[in-house]
C-alpha positions as CSV (number, residue, x, y, z in Angstrom):
1,L,-8.4,16.1,-7.2
2,A,-9.2,16.2,-3.5
3,S,-10.4,12.6,-3.6
4,D,-7.1,11.2,-4.9
5,L,-5.2,8.8,-2.7
6,V,-1.5,9.4,-2.7
7,V,1.1,7.0,-1.4
8,P,4.9,7.4,-1.2
9,A,7.1,5.5,-3.5
10,T,8.4,3.4,-0.6
11,A,4.9,1.9,-0.2
12,L,4.9,0.3,-3.6
13,A,5.7,-3.4,-4.0
14,S,6.1,-5.0,-7.3
15,G,6.4,-8.6,-8.4
16,T,5.1,-11.2,-10.8
17,E,2.4,-12.4,-8.5
18,Y,0.2,-9.4,-9.3
19,G,2.0,-8.0,-12.3
20,A,2.5,-4.3,-11.7
21,A,2.1,-2.4,-8.5
22,A,0.8,-3.6,-5.2
23,L,0.5,-2.2,-1.7
24,W,0.6,-4.0,1.7
25,I,-2.5,-3.3,3.7
26,V,-2.8,-3.8,7.5
27,D,-5.9,-5.4,9.0
28,P,-6.4,-3.3,12.1
29,D,-8.2,-6.1,14.0
30,S,-5.4,-8.7,13.6
31,N,-2.4,-6.5,12.7
32,T,-1.7,-8.8,9.8
33,V,-0.7,-7.6,6.3
34,S,-2.1,-8.6,2.9
35,R,-0.8,-7.6,-0.5
36,R,-3.2,-5.9,-2.8
37,P,-2.9,-5.0,-6.4
38,V,-3.5,-1.3,-7.2
39,T,-3.7,0.9,-10.2
40,I,-1.3,3.8,-10.3
41,E,-2.8,6.8,-12.1
42,S,0.2,9.1,-12.2
43,L,3.1,10.6,-10.2
44,S,2.7,13.8,-8.3
45,S,5.1,15.9,-6.3
46,T,4.0,14.1,-3.1
47,G,3.9,10.5,-4.3
48,Y,2.0,8.1,-6.5
49,I,-1.7,8.7,-7.2
50,V,-3.6,5.5,-6.7
51,S,-6.9,5.3,-8.7
52,N,-8.0,1.8,-7.8
53,G,-7.3,-0.9,-5.2
54,I,-7.4,1.0,-1.8
55,E,-10.0,2.9,0.1
56,R,-9.6,6.0,2.2
57,G,-8.8,5.1,5.8
58,E,-7.0,1.9,5.2
59,I,-3.6,1.4,6.7
60,V,-0.9,1.2,4.1
61,V,2.6,-0.1,4.9
62,T,5.2,2.6,3.8
63,A,8.5,1.1,4.9
64,G,10.1,-2.3,4.7
65,V,7.6,-3.7,2.1
66,S,10.2,-6.0,0.6
67,F,10.5,-7.9,3.9
68,L,6.8,-8.7,4.3
69,R,4.9,-11.9,3.6
70,E,1.2,-12.6,3.3
71,G,-0.5,-12.8,6.8
72,Q,2.6,-11.6,8.7
73,V,1.8,-9.9,12.0
74,V,3.2,-6.3,12.2
75,V,3.2,-3.6,14.8
76,P,1.9,-0.4,13.1
77,Q,3.8,2.8,13.8
78,L,1.0,5.3,13.1
79,Q,1.9,8.9,12.5
């Protein structure tokens, strides 16, 4: 569907804290990251389709997710 949000596999973080999949979201005001659980609907040719947990327009970290910690300040490299 046109409203589906798709993220690359490199954006997915997993761990016992949230159970299954999670994404790191950047707060544009403070440039800090927070880990958020998401629901993965399925896999497409362009990435994972997220059905719950993020909103269109939010900044998702797509590289280096295994090195992040809650509240860490990052420098976004927007494309």
